[in-house]
C-alpha positions as CSV (number, residue, x, y, z in Angstrom):
1,M,-14.9,-23.0,45.7
2,S,-16.9,-20.2,47.2
3,D,-19.3,-20.5,50.1
4,N,-23.0,-19.8,50.2
5,T,-22.5,-16.0,50.7
6,N,-21.5,-15.8,47.0
7,K,-24.4,-17.2,45.1
8,P,-25.0,-15.3,41.8
9,Q,-28.4,-14.0,43.0
10,D,-26.8,-12.5,46.2
11,L,-23.9,-10.6,44.5
12,S,-23.7,-6.9,45.1
13,S,-24.0,-4.5,42.2
14,N,-20.3,-3.9,42.2
15,E,-19.6,-7.6,41.8
16,K,-21.8,-7.8,38.8
17,I,-20.1,-4.7,37.3
18,K,-16.7,-6.3,37.7
19,M,-17.7,-9.6,36.2
20,S,-19.2,-7.9,33.1
21,S,-16.4,-5.3,32.8
22,N,-14.3,-7.0,30.0
23,A,-11.2,-7.0,32.2
24,L,-11.9,-3.7,33.9
25,R,-12.5,-1.8,30.6
26,G,-16.3,-1.2,31.0
27,T,-17.1,2.0,29.0
28,I,-14.4,4.1,30.6
29,A,-13.0,5.2,27.2
30,E,-16.5,6.4,26.1
31,S,-17.1,8.2,29.5
32,L,-13.8,10.1,29.1
33,T,-14.9,11.5,25.7
34,D,-18.3,12.7,26.8
35,E,-17.9,16.5,26.8
36,I,-21.4,17.2,28.1
37,T,-20.6,16.3,31.7
38,G,-17.6,16.2,34.0
39,N,-19.0,13.0,35.4
40,I,-18.5,9.5,34.1
41,R,-21.1,6.7,33.7
42,P,-22.3,5.1,37.0
43,D,-21.0,1.6,36.1
44,D,-17.6,3.1,35.2
45,Q,-17.1,4.7,38.6
46,P,-16.2,1.5,40.5
47,L,-14.1,0.3,37.5
48,V,-12.0,3.5,37.2
49,R,-10.7,2.9,40.7
50,F,-8.7,-0.1,39.5
51,H,-7.0,2.3,37.2
52,G,-5.9,4.4,40.1
53,M,-8.5,7.1,40.6
54,Y,-11.7,8.1,42.4
55,L,-14.3,10.5,41.0
56,Q,-14.9,13.3,43.5
57,D,-16.5,16.7,43.6
58,D,-15.7,20.0,45.4
59,R,-18.1,19.8,48.4
60,D,-17.3,23.4,49.4
61,R,-19.1,24.4,46.2
62,R,-22.0,22.0,46.1
63,E,-24.6,24.5,47.4
64,E,-23.3,27.4,45.2
65,R,-23.5,25.2,42.1
66,A,-26.8,23.8,42.9
67,A,-28.3,27.3,43.4
68,K,-27.0,28.1,39.9
69,K,-28.5,24.8,38.6
70,L,-25.0,23.7,37.6
71,E,-23.6,20.2,37.8
72,R,-21.4,19.4,40.7
73,L,-17.7,20.3,40.1
74,Y,-16.5,16.9,39.4
75,S,-12.8,15.9,39.3
76,F,-10.6,12.9,39.9
77,M,-8.3,12.0,42.7
78,I,-5.4,10.1,41.0
79,R,-3.0,8.0,43.1
80,L,0.4,6.6,42.2
81,R,1.7,3.1,42.9
82,L,5.0,3.6,44.8
83,T,5.9,0.3,46.4
84,G,7.7,1.0,49.7
85,G,7.2,4.8,49.0
86,F,10.2,5.2,46.7
87,L,10.5,8.0,44.1
88,S,13.6,9.0,42.2
89,G,14.7,12.6,42.0
90,D,13.8,12.8,38.3
91,Q,10.4,11.3,39.0
92,W,9.8,14.0,41.7
93,I,10.6,16.7,39.1
94,A,8.0,15.2,36.7
95,L,5.5,14.9,39.5
96,H,6.0,18.5,40.5
97,H,5.2,19.7,37.0
98,I,2.3,17.3,36.4
99,A,0.6,18.4,39.7
100,G,1.1,22.1,38.7
101,E,-0.4,21.6,35.2
102,N,-3.2,19.1,35.8
103,S,-4.3,19.3,39.5
104,T,-4.7,21.7,42.4
105,G,-0.9,21.7,42.6
106,T,-0.8,20.2,46.1
107,L,1.0,16.9,46.5
108,K,-0.7,14.8,49.1
109,I,1.3,12.1,50.9
110,T,-1.0,9.3,51.9
111,T,-1.0,7.1,54.9
112,R,0.2,4.3,52.6
113,Q,3.5,5.7,51.4
114,T,2.4,7.2,48.1
115,I,1.3,10.4,46.5
116,Q,-2.2,11.4,45.2
117,L,-3.3,14.4,43.3
118,H,-6.7,16.1,43.7
119,G,-8.8,18.2,41.4
120,V,-7.9,16.5,38.1
121,L,-10.6,17.4,35.7
122,K,-11.9,14.7,33.4
123,T,-10.2,16.4,30.4
124,K,-6.9,16.2,32.3
125,A,-7.2,12.6,33.5
126,K,-5.8,10.8,30.5
127,P,-2.9,13.4,30.0
128,T,-2.1,13.0,33.7
129,V,-1.9,9.2,33.5
130,K,0.2,9.4,30.3
131,A,2.6,11.9,31.8
132,F,3.1,9.7,34.9
133,N,3.8,6.7,32.7
134,Q,6.3,8.7,30.6
135,A,8.1,9.4,33.9
136,G,8.2,5.6,34.8
137,L,5.3,5.9,37.1
138,T,1.9,4.2,37.2
139,T,-1.5,4.5,38.7
140,L,-2.6,0.9,38.1
141,A,-4.1,-1.0,41.0
142,T,-3.8,1.8,43.6
143,C,-7.6,1.8,44.2
144,G,-10.4,-0.7,43.8
145,D,-11.0,-4.3,44.9
146,I,-7.4,-5.4,44.5
147,N,-4.1,-5.6,46.2
148,R,-3.2,-1.9,46.9
149,N,0.2,-0.2,47.3
150,V,2.5,-2.6,49.2
151,I,4.2,-0.7,52.1
152,C,7.3,-1.4,54.1
153,S,9.4,0.2,56.8
154,A,10.4,3.5,55.4
155,H,13.9,4.5,56.7
156,P,17.0,2.5,55.5
157,K,18.6,3.4,58.9
158,Q,16.2,0.9,60.4
159,S,18.3,-2.1,59.3
160,P,21.1,-3.0,56.9
161,L,18.5,-5.4,55.5
162,H,16.1,-2.6,54.5
163,E,17.0,-2.8,50.8
164,Q,16.4,-6.6,50.8
165,I,12.9,-6.1,52.4
166,F,12.1,-3.2,50.0
167,Q,13.0,-5.4,47.0
168,L,10.7,-8.1,48.4
169,A,7.9,-5.6,48.6
170,K,8.4,-4.9,44.9
171,E,8.4,-8.5,44.1
172,I,5.1,-9.0,45.9
173,T,3.6,-6.0,44.1
174,D,4.6,-7.4,40.7
175,M,3.2,-10.9,41.5
176,L,-0.2,-9.4,42.5
177,L,-0.7,-7.0,39.6
178,P,-3.9,-7.6,37.5
179,K,-3.3,-9.0,34.0
180,T,-5.7,-6.7,32.2
181,Q,-4.4,-4.8,29.3
182,G,-7.3,-2.4,29.4
183,Y,-5.3,0.1,31.4
184,Y,-2.8,0.4,28.7
185,E,-5.4,0.6,25.9
186,I,-7.5,3.3,27.7
187,W,-4.9,5.6,29.1
188,L,-1.8,5.0,27.0
189,D,-3.4,4.3,23.6
190,A,-1.9,0.8,23.4
191,E,-3.0,-1.4,20.6
192,K,-6.0,-3.5,21.6
193,I,-5.0,-7.1,22.2
194,A,-6.1,-9.7,19.6
195,D,-5.9,-12.7,21.9
196,T,-7.7,-12.3,25.2
197,K,-5.8,-15.4,26.6
198,M,-2.8,-13.1,27.3
199,E,-4.8,-11.4,29.9
200,E,-6.3,-14.4,31.6
201,D,-5.9,-13.8,35.3
202,L,-5.5,-16.9,37.4
203,L,-5.5,-14.9,40.6
204,Y,-8.2,-12.3,40.1
205,Q,-10.3,-14.2,37.5
206,D,-13.2,-12.0,36.4
207,R,-14.3,-10.9,39.9
208,Y,-11.1,-9.6,41.4
209,M,-11.1,-9.3,45.3
210,P,-14.3,-8.8,47.3
211,R,-12.8,-5.5,48.6
212,K,-9.4,-3.8,48.8
213,F,-6.5,-5.8,50.0
214,K,-3.6,-4.2,51.9
215,I,-0.1,-5.7,52.5
216,A,2.6,-4.4,54.8
217,L,6.2,-5.4,55.6
218,V,7.7,-4.2,58.9
219,I,11.1,-4.3,60.4
220,P,10.9,-4.5,64.2
221,P,11.4,-2.8,66.6
222,N,9.8,0.2,64.9
223,N,6.1,-0.4,63.9
224,D,6.2,2.7,61.6
225,I,3.7,1.3,59.2
226,D,1.0,0.0,61.7
227,V,1.4,-3.6,60.5
228,F,-1.6,-4.8,62.5
229,G,-3.9,-2.5,60.6
230,N,-3.4,-4.4,57.3
231,D,-5.2,-7.3,55.7
232,L,-1.8,-9.1,55.5
233,G,1.2,-8.1,57.6
234,L,4.7,-9.5,57.3
235,I,6.9,-9.0,60.4
236,A,10.6,-9.5,59.5
237,V,12.6,-11.9,61.8
238,I,16.2,-10.9,61.8
239,E,18.9,-12.9,63.7
240,K,22.6,-11.9,63.7
241,D,22.0,-9.4,60.9
242,Q,20.5,-12.1,58.7
243,L,16.9,-12.1,57.4
244,K,15.5,-15.4,58.5
245,G,11.9,-15.2,57.6
246,F,8.6,-13.5,58.3
247,N,5.8,-13.8,60.9
248,I,2.5,-13.6,59.0
249,V,-0.5,-11.8,60.6
250,I,-3.9,-11.4,58.9
251,G,-7.2,-9.7,59.3
252,G,-6.4,-6.1,60.2
253,G,-8.5,-3.3,59.0
254,M,-9.6,0.1,60.3
255,S,-13.0,0.8,58.7
256,S,-16.2,0.8,60.8
257,T,-19.7,2.3,60.8
258,H,-21.1,4.6,63.4
259,G,-23.6,2.9,65.5
260,N,-23.3,-0.5,63.9
261,P,-21.3,-3.1,65.9
262,E,-21.3,-5.5,63.0
263,H,-18.8,-3.2,61.2
264,Y,-15.7,-2.7,63.3
265,P,-12.0,-2.1,63.3
266,R,-9.8,-5.1,63.9
267,L,-6.1,-5.8,64.5
268,A,-4.4,-8.5,62.5
269,S,-4.1,-11.9,64.2
270,E,-0.9,-14.1,64.2
271,L,-1.1,-16.9,61.7
272,G,2.4,-18.4,61.5
273,Y,6.0,-18.1,60.4
274,V,7.6,-18.8,57.0
275,D,11.4,-19.3,56.8
276,I,13.2,-17.9,53.8
277,T,16.8,-18.9,54.4
278,N,16.6,-21.4,51.5
279,G,14.6,-19.1,49.3
280,K,11.5,-16.9,49.1
281,E,9.3,-19.4,47.2
282,N,7.2,-20.6,50.1
283,L,6.6,-17.0,51.4
284,L,5.5,-15.8,48.0
285,K,3.3,-18.9,47.6
286,A,1.7,-18.2,51.0
287,I,1.0,-14.6,50.1
288,Y,-0.6,-15.6,46.8
289,E,-2.8,-18.3,48.3
290,L,-3.9,-16.0,51.1
291,L,-5.4,-13.8,48.4
292,T,-7.0,-16.8,46.7
293,I,-8.7,-17.8,50.0
294,Q,-10.1,-14.4,50.5
295,R,-11.1,-14.3,46.8
296,D,-13.1,-17.5,47.2
297,Y,-14.5,-17.0,50.7
298,G,-14.8,-13.3,51.1
299,N,-18.3,-11.8,51.3
300,R,-19.5,-10.6,47.9
301,S,-23.1,-9.6,48.8
302,D,-22.4,-7.0,51.5
303,R,-19.5,-4.7,50.8
304,K,-19.4,-3.5,54.3
305,K,-18.5,-7.0,55.4
306,A,-16.2,-7.9,52.5
307,R,-12.8,-7.1,54.0
308,L,-10.5,-10.0,55.0
309,K,-11.0,-9.2,58.7
310,Y,-14.7,-10.4,58.5
311,T,-13.7,-13.6,56.7
312,V,-11.1,-14.3,59.4
313,D,-13.6,-13.8,62.1
314,K,-16.2,-16.0,60.3
315,Y,-13.9,-19.0,59.8
316,G,-11.3,-18.5,62.6
317,I,-7.5,-18.6,62.5
318,P,-7.2,-22.5,62.8
319,W,-9.4,-22.8,59.6
320,W,-7.3,-20.2,57.8
321,K,-4.1,-21.9,58.7
322,A,-5.3,-25.2,57.6
323,E,-6.7,-23.9,54.3
324,L,-3.5,-22.0,53.6
325,E,-1.3,-25.0,54.3
326,K,-3.5,-27.1,52.0
327,R,-3.3,-24.6,49.1
328,A,0.4,-23.7,49.6
329,G,1.5,-27.3,50.1
330,F,3.6,-26.7,53.2
331,A,3.1,-26.2,57.0
332,L,3.6,-22.9,58.7
333,E,5.9,-22.8,61.7
334,D,5.0,-21.3,65.0
335,I,5.3,-17.5,65.4
336,K,8.8,-16.3,66.2
337,P,9.4,-13.8,69.0
338,Y,9.4,-10.1,68.0
339,V,9.3,-6.8,69.9
340,F,8.0,-3.3,69.0
341,N,9.2,-0.4,71.1
342,R,8.5,2.6,68.9
343,R,6.1,3.8,66.2
344,K,7.4,7.0,64.7
345,D,9.6,8.6,62.0
346,F,13.3,9.5,62.4
347,Y,13.1,13.3,61.9
348,G,16.1,15.3,60.7
349,W,19.5,13.9,59.6
350,E,20.2,10.2,59.9
351,Q,23.0,8.1,58.4
352,N,22.6,4.5,57.3
353,H,25.1,1.6,57.4
354,E,26.5,2.5,54.0
355,G,27.3,6.1,55.0
356,L,24.4,7.6,53.0
357,W,22.5,10.5,54.6
358,Y,18.7,10.9,54.9
359,Y,16.7,13.9,56.0
360,T,13.1,13.3,57.2
361,V,11.0,16.4,56.7
362,F,7.9,17.0,58.9
363,V,5.0,17.4,56.5
364,E,1.8,18.3,58.4
365,N,-0.9,15.9,57.4
366,G,1.0,15.0,54.3
367,R,0.2,18.3,52.4
368,V,3.2,19.3,50.2
369,L,2.5,22.8,49.0
370,D,3.9,26.3,49.0
371,T,2.5,28.9,51.4
372,D,3.5,32.4,52.3
373,S,5.3,31.0,55.4
374,L,6.8,27.8,54.0
375,K,7.9,26.9,50.5
376,L,8.0,23.2,51.1
377,K,7.1,22.1,47.5
378,Q,9.8,24.4,46.0
379,A,12.4,23.3,48.5
380,L,11.9,19.6,47.6
381,Q,11.9,20.5,43.9
382,D,15.3,22.3,44.3
383,A,16.7,19.3,46.1
384,A,15.5,17.0,43.3
385,K,17.1,19.3,40.6
386,T,20.5,18.7,42.2
387,G,20.4,15.2,40.8
388,K,21.8,13.9,44.0
389,V,18.7,12.7,46.0
390,N,15.9,10.3,45.9
391,F,12.7,10.5,48.0
392,R,11.0,8.0,50.3
393,F,7.5,8.5,51.8
394,T,6.5,7.3,55.2
395,C,3.2,5.9,56.4
396,N,3.1,8.9,58.8
397,Q,2.7,11.2,55.8
398,N,6.3,12.6,55.8
399,V,9.0,12.7,53.2
400,I,12.6,11.5,53.4
401,I,15.1,13.2,51.2
402,S,17.2,10.1,50.7
403,D,20.4,8.4,49.5
404,I,22.6,11.5,49.8
405,K,26.3,10.9,49.5
406,P,28.5,12.4,52.3
407,E,30.1,14.8,49.8
408,D,26.6,16.1,48.7
409,K,25.1,16.6,52.2
410,A,26.3,20.2,52.6
411,Q,24.5,21.2,49.3
412,I,21.2,19.7,50.4
413,Q,21.6,21.2,53.9
414,E,22.0,24.6,52.2
415,I,18.7,24.2,50.3
416,L,16.9,23.1,53.5
417,E,18.2,26.1,55.4
418,K,17.4,28.5,52.6
419,Y,13.7,27.5,52.7
420,K,13.7,27.1,56.5
421,I,12.8,23.4,56.2
422,I,15.1,22.4,59.1
423,E,13.6,25.2,61.2
424,H,10.1,24.0,60.3
425,T,10.8,20.4,61.2
426,N,12.6,21.2,64.4
427,K,9.9,23.5,65.8
428,A,7.1,20.9,65.3
429,S,5.8,20.1,68.7
430,T,6.1,16.5,69.9
431,I,2.4,15.9,69.6
432,R,2.2,17.6,66.2
433,A,5.1,15.6,64.8
434,N,3.3,12.3,65.7
435,A,-0.2,13.4,64.6
436,M,-2.0,12.3,61.5
437,A,-5.2,13.2,59.6
438,C,-7.0,12.0,56.5
439,V,-8.0,14.2,53.6
440,A,-11.7,14.4,54.5
441,L,-13.4,17.6,53.3
442,N,-13.5,19.2,50.8
443,T,-13.0,16.3,48.4
444,C,-13.7,13.0,50.1
445,A,-17.3,11.9,49.4
446,L,-17.4,9.9,52.6
447,A,-16.3,12.7,55.0
448,L,-18.8,13.8,57.7
449,A,-16.4,16.3,59.2
450,E,-13.2,18.2,58.7
451,S,-9.9,16.5,59.4
452,Q,-6.6,17.6,57.7
453,R,-7.9,21.2,57.4
454,Y,-9.0,21.3,61.1
455,L,-6.5,19.2,63.1
456,P,-3.7,21.8,62.9
457,S,-5.8,24.5,64.6
458,L,-7.0,22.0,67.2
459,L,-3.5,21.1,68.0
460,D,-2.6,24.8,68.5
461,K,-5.0,24.7,71.5
462,V,-4.0,21.2,72.7
463,E,-0.3,22.4,72.8
464,G,-1.4,25.1,75.3
465,L,-3.0,22.4,77.5
466,L,0.1,20.3,77.4
467,E,2.2,23.3,78.4
468,K,-0.2,24.0,81.3
469,H,0.3,20.5,82.7
470,G,4.1,20.3,82.0
471,L,3.7,17.7,79.2
472,S,4.9,19.6,76.2
473,D,7.7,17.0,75.5
474,E,5.4,14.0,76.2
475,E,5.2,11.5,73.3
476,M,1.6,10.7,72.3
477,I,-0.1,9.6,69.1
478,V,-3.2,11.6,68.1
479,R,-5.1,10.9,64.9
480,M,-8.2,12.3,63.3
481,T,-10.5,11.2,60.5
482,G,-13.5,12.8,58.9
483,C,-15.5,9.5,59.0
484,P,-15.3,6.0,60.5
485,N,-13.6,4.5,57.5
486,G,-10.3,5.1,59.3
487,C,-7.8,6.1,56.6
488,A,-5.5,7.8,59.2
489,R,-5.8,4.7,61.5
490,P,-7.5,6.6,64.4
491,F,-8.6,3.4,66.1
492,I,-5.0,2.5,67.0
493,A,-4.1,6.0,68.2
494,E,-3.6,6.7,71.9
495,I,-6.2,9.4,71.4
496,G,-8.4,9.3,68.2
497,F,-11.1,11.6,66.8
498,V,-13.6,10.3,64.3
499,G,-16.0,12.8,62.6
500,T,-19.7,12.3,63.0
501,A,-21.0,15.7,61.6
502,L,-19.5,19.1,60.8
503,G,-17.7,20.2,63.9
504,K,-18.4,17.0,65.9
505,Y,-16.2,14.0,66.7
506,N,-16.3,10.7,68.6
507,M,-13.4,10.5,71.0
508,Y,-11.5,7.2,71.3
509,I,-8.8,6.7,74.0
510,G,-6.5,4.0,75.3
511,G,-4.7,2.6,72.3
512,D,-1.1,1.6,73.1
513,R,2.0,3.4,72.0
514,F,3.1,0.7,69.5
515,G,-0.1,-0.1,67.5
516,M,-0.9,-3.4,69.2
517,R,-4.1,-2.5,71.0
518,L,-7.3,-0.9,69.7
519,N,-8.6,2.1,71.6
520,K,-12.1,2.4,72.9
521,L,-15.0,4.8,72.3
522,Y,-15.1,7.2,75.2
523,K,-17.6,9.9,74.3
524,E,-19.7,10.7,71.2
525,S,-20.2,13.8,69.0
526,L,-18.0,16.2,71.0
527,E,-17.5,19.7,69.8
528,E,-14.2,21.6,70.2
529,P,-14.9,23.1,73.7
530,Q,-15.9,19.6,75.0
531,I,-12.9,18.0,73.3
532,L,-10.5,20.5,75.0
533,D,-12.3,20.1,78.3
534,E,-11.9,16.3,78.2
535,L,-8.2,16.6,77.2
536,D,-7.5,19.1,80.0
537,G,-8.9,16.5,82.5
538,F,-6.9,13.7,80.9
539,F,-3.6,15.6,80.9
540,G,-4.1,16.8,84.5
541,A,-4.8,13.3,85.8
542,F,-1.9,11.9,83.7
543,A,0.6,14.5,85.1
544,K,-0.4,13.7,88.7
545,K,-1.0,9.9,88.7
546,R,1.1,8.4,85.9
547,K,3.6,5.6,86.7
548,K,7.2,6.3,85.7
549,G,7.7,5.9,82.0
550,Q,4.0,5.1,81.5
551,P,2.7,6.2,78.0
552,I,-0.5,8.2,78.0
553,G,-2.3,5.5,76.0
554,D,-1.7,2.9,78.7
555,F,-2.7,5.4,81.4
556,L,-6.0,6.2,79.7
557,H,-6.7,2.5,79.1
558,Q,-6.1,1.8,82.8
559,E,-8.0,4.8,84.2
560,Y,-10.9,5.2,81.8
561,C,-11.4,2.1,79.7
562,Q,-11.7,-0.7,82.2
């Protein structure tokens, strides 16, 4: 049931590797035992992603090691599957120790509500995965051409129905997991299966998805997860405190290629509504069949055009709706009304409808570590050791210390004050609290420029410009990535920076406040003095000419993007 883009002779090398991988096993086990190199075999590199990791190297040390005729300093990035960003206190304690023993020690909160570790040497990869699984955690299906970590609105304060939607996200995750037993054989020393029929995979078959697939569930009016940046978005429709159903949007994705208009960011398009008042079966069926359509019709010859967004643009929304209705066996209803009026985290203390308390900690660019000035990692570890908290991660790279009973709040408050976490969160400027950056250098192989290591120092200077123009308290969303793949979603920022080379960034402006409009390329390959000069001009004009209540993204779109 595939179209003519997927003829066997046209398949990319990755597609051929997947099809011959023996349910994602390849020769990964053999690669891990090769003591001569820190690398793994080329054909295993795309396969190991399905198991939750990417092979990387320390790019800061490439030249040094090349001069000494040494192999690159290879290591793994290993990522957890944390549906909806939830982690128990005991799991945090385990994660803390695993990171300290097997990685750089830094816990990296991703833009998709999970944690990843960097710098895991090949000899530590298997012990790391084993240790995670012993703590009730897994890395399966967090990378690769498959459904990734399912995200949902982070804060239970958002709605009394948060738990219901969180549980639905878990159900979707379980439904879309691959059937391969190779993960358990390779990493957990499980007994090899005798009957391969038990891992027959009706969804993924032997080819899996053409590219990664991202699913998000959002609770309006807070678009805290950037629902339109996902392959499949589910917008909750709530009436009189009852969850009625979900609007389905499809075809979002942030990746692009510098200078190539055929590879572009795209916001998801509205497809239709599914009612769940009489059960979730139709919704789950629709989600499943949307994956089968992309499996069958997605481009498998050109990986740069293999995301769902390109398949949506190729066939059009009416075709997608008709094909889904044919496969699912029911008709979609018209989109129900919804409104987004914010896109941010609830910092500080908040209480939900059950009386439980939550404290959202500002984590700059998602890096949880201890420094001379801030012992963030230790503070969170001490909170976990009380046995009275859980943790929830946000898509804005922050952590929520969660599910605190009223009688336990004072104890957690004391820990936060002891380590100056409350002071740290409160003093974050408005622009810094809403900013986001990807990992980029020194580990990401795709990075062209700095991002998470550079954005804080740039914001130091930007804060001075905002003060100059009387805009220090002005809400605005600024994001930076080290390349155009868009992991920090810069193309739906009000002001976005995308790396082109070391110290150089394309500037994008004019996205809306709530993540419902793409920004536009304004100028290319700017260095810091030029960036600051442009921002100085923007802020000056905004302070003088803005309409009352007008967000800066709308102002920039109006003044500079028409």
